[in-house]
N, C-alpha and C positions, 0 to 999 in steps of 0.2 A: 466809342465802339467797345462793347463788352465781349471779350473772348472767353468762351465757356468750354472747358475741357469736358469731353464725354467719357463716362465710365459705363460701358455696356456690359451687363452681367449675364453670363450663361453658365449654369451649373456651378454657381459660386465663384466663377473666375471672371477676370476682366478681359474682354475679348473685343475684336472688331470683325464685322462681316463685310463682304463685298456685295453691294447692291441689295442688302437685306437678306441675302441667301444664307439660311441657317446651316447649310452644308459647306459654306466657304468661310471657315472660322480660323482666325489667328489669335492665339492666347498670348496676352502681353503681361499678365500678372495673375498669380494665384492668391494675392492678398489685396482685395479691393480697398480696404481701409488705408493701407500703406500707399496705394496709388492716389487716393484722395489727398492724403497728407502731402505727397510729392507735388501735386498740382497747386495746393494752397501755398506751399513753400516757394513755388515758382512764380507766385503772384496772381493766381486765379482769384477772381472776385465772385464767382458763382460756379457751381458744378451741375452738370447735366447727367443724370443717372437713369439708365433704362434697364428694366427687367425683361430681357429678351425672351426667356422662357415664358414669362407672363404674357408678353405680347402675342405669342403664338398659341398659348393655351387658354387665354382669357381670364386667368386668375393669378394672383401674386405667387411667385415661385422662388424668389431669391431673398427671402425675409432676413435670414441671418447676415448675408453680405450687406444688404441695405442697412440693417441695424448697426453693423460695424462702421459703415461709412458715416452715418449720422452721429454716432457716438464720438467719432474722431474729429469731425469738422463742422457740424451744424451750428455750434456755438460761435463760430468764426465767420462763416460765409453762408449765404443762402444755397440750398440744394433744391433743384427741381427734379421731379421724378415722374417717369411714365412707364407704361408696360403692364397690361393686364388689369387696368383699373376700370371696373364696370359697375360700381355701385357706391352709394353715399357712405356706407359704413367703412369701406376701404379708404376712401378719401379722408374721412375723419380720423381714422387710425393713423394714417401716414402723417397728417398734419400734427396730431398729438405727439407723434414720435420725433418730430423736429423737421419734417419736410416743409419748405417755405412755399413751393409752388407745385401743384399736382397737374400733370399733363394728361389730358384726355384726348385720345385719338380715335380709335375705332368706335368706342362707345358714343362719341359725339355725333358720328355719322349714322350709326345704327339706332341710337336712342337719344335723339335731341332733347327729349323731355328730361333725361338725367342731367344733361349739361345745363339746362335752364335751372333745375333744382340745385345743382352744385354751385352755380354762380350766385344764386340767391342765398344759400346757406353758408357759403365760404367765400364771400366777396373779397376780391383782391388776391386770391390764392389759386385761381383756376386759369390754366393755360391750355390752349388747344393746339394739338399737333396735327398739321395737315401735310400728309405725305403724298406727293403727286408725281406722276409720270406723264409727260406731254400735256400737262394742265389738268389731268384727271386724278381724282383722289383715290388712293389705295388704302385698304383696311386689312385687319387680321394679320399683323406682322408683315404687311406689304404683299401678302400672298394673293389678294384679290383686288382687281381694279374695278372701281365703280364708274358710273356714268356722271358723277357729280363734278362740276368744275370747281377748282380750288377757290377761285375768286368769289364765286357765288356763295360758297359755304363760309368763307371768311367774313363776308358782309353779314350773313345770317347770324353767325356766332358772336360777332361784335355787338350786335343788337341784344343778344342774350346777356352780355356783361362780362365776357372773358377779359382777362387782364392783358394777355399777350398772345401772339400766334407764332408758332414755330413752323416754318415752311421748309420742307425737305424735298429736294429733287432726288428721288430714289434711283434714277438712272445714273446719277453721278456719285452717290454715296459710296465711300470707300475706294473710289477710283482715282482720286487725286487729279481730277481733270478741271478743277476750277468751279467756283460757284456759278449756278445758272442765274446771272445777274438780271437778265431781261425779265424772266418770270418772277423773280423775287421782288424786283422793284415794282413791277406791275401790280403785284398783290399788295405790297406795302402802300402804294399810292391809292389803292381802292378802299382802304380802311383808315381809321384815325388812331387806332391802338398800335403799339409798337410791334414790329415783326423781327423775329430772330431767324437769320439765314442758316441753312444746314445742307450738307451734302456736297462734297467735292473740294473743300478748302485744301489748297496745296502749297502755297508759298506766300512770300511777303507782297508780291504783286497783287494777290487776291485781297490782302489787307488794305492796300492802297485803294483798290477799287471799291471795297465795301465802305471805307471811310468817306469816300467821295459821295456815296449814296446815303450817308447818315441822315441828311436833311429830307430824304424821301420817306423816312420812317423806319429804316433798318437800324435797330438799336444794338444788335449783337450777332455773333456767329458761333455756332457750335464747332468745336475743333475735335476731330477724330483721328483717323489714320495718320494724317500728316504729322501730328505731334508725337505719336507713338513710334512711327518709323524713323523719326529724325529728319524728315524732309522739311519740317518747320520747327524752329526753336520757339517754344511758347512764350517765354519771358521776353525775347527780342520782339516777337510779334505784338504782344500787348504794349510794350514800351513804344513801338512804332505807332500803334493806334492812338495811344495817349498823346504822343508828340504831335501827331497830325491834328488832333482835336485842339490842342493848345495853339497850334499855328493858325488854324482856321478861325479860332476865337479872337 
C-alpha cells in the first residue's frame, strides 16, 4: 500500500481545504518545496500535487511553486500532478519538467477525446481523477455535480488506456471521517487498473482497512489533512502498511 502525501497549492502556498471548499482554507506552509522535502525525508515514495487555483480556473496557476517542488524532489521519487490541465501542450510541458504522472479530472469528463489523445501520446503517464459524491462525479474543482456514475466513467476511461484512477469521496475530504471503503472497493473491483483511494483518511485503523483491500485493486491512498494536523504520523503509517504487506506475503 502506497501512502502518498498531498501538497495542495493555492496562491503559492501549501494548504488544505474542507470538502473542496475554496473558502475553507488552512495554510500549512508557505514553502511547498520544503514541504515536499519533508515528506520525502519521512519516507514518501510518491507525491500528489494539486494546483487548486488551476482546478477552479481551468488553467495552471501555481507554476513557480510546482517548479520548486519538481526541482527539489522529482529526481528521487515520482510526482503526480493535477489541477487545471485541459490540453496536450500543458501535459507535455509538465512531463518535460519532471512530472511522472499527469492527473486529468474535469477535462476527462468534459472532453473525453482529450483523454484518449493523452493516453495515446503519453502512454503510462496519464491518471484520471474521479471526484464523486454519492457515486456521482463532480467537476470544476468539485463545484458542479454531474449525472455521471463514477464506476461507469472508470470503465470507460480504463478502455482509453489510463494508467491509474484516483477516486475521491468529496463528502469526506478534509473531514477526517475515514475512507469511503464501500464505494472505493466497488470501483476498484469494476476495473482492472490500480485505484488510489482519497478523501477522509484519519488514522492507523484506516491503514489496516485499506491494506486488507489491497487485493481488491487498491494500490495506494492519498494522505492530506491527517498528516498535516498530526492526527496520523506518516512514517508510522507507511511502516505499518509495509509490515502488513510483508505479513500477508
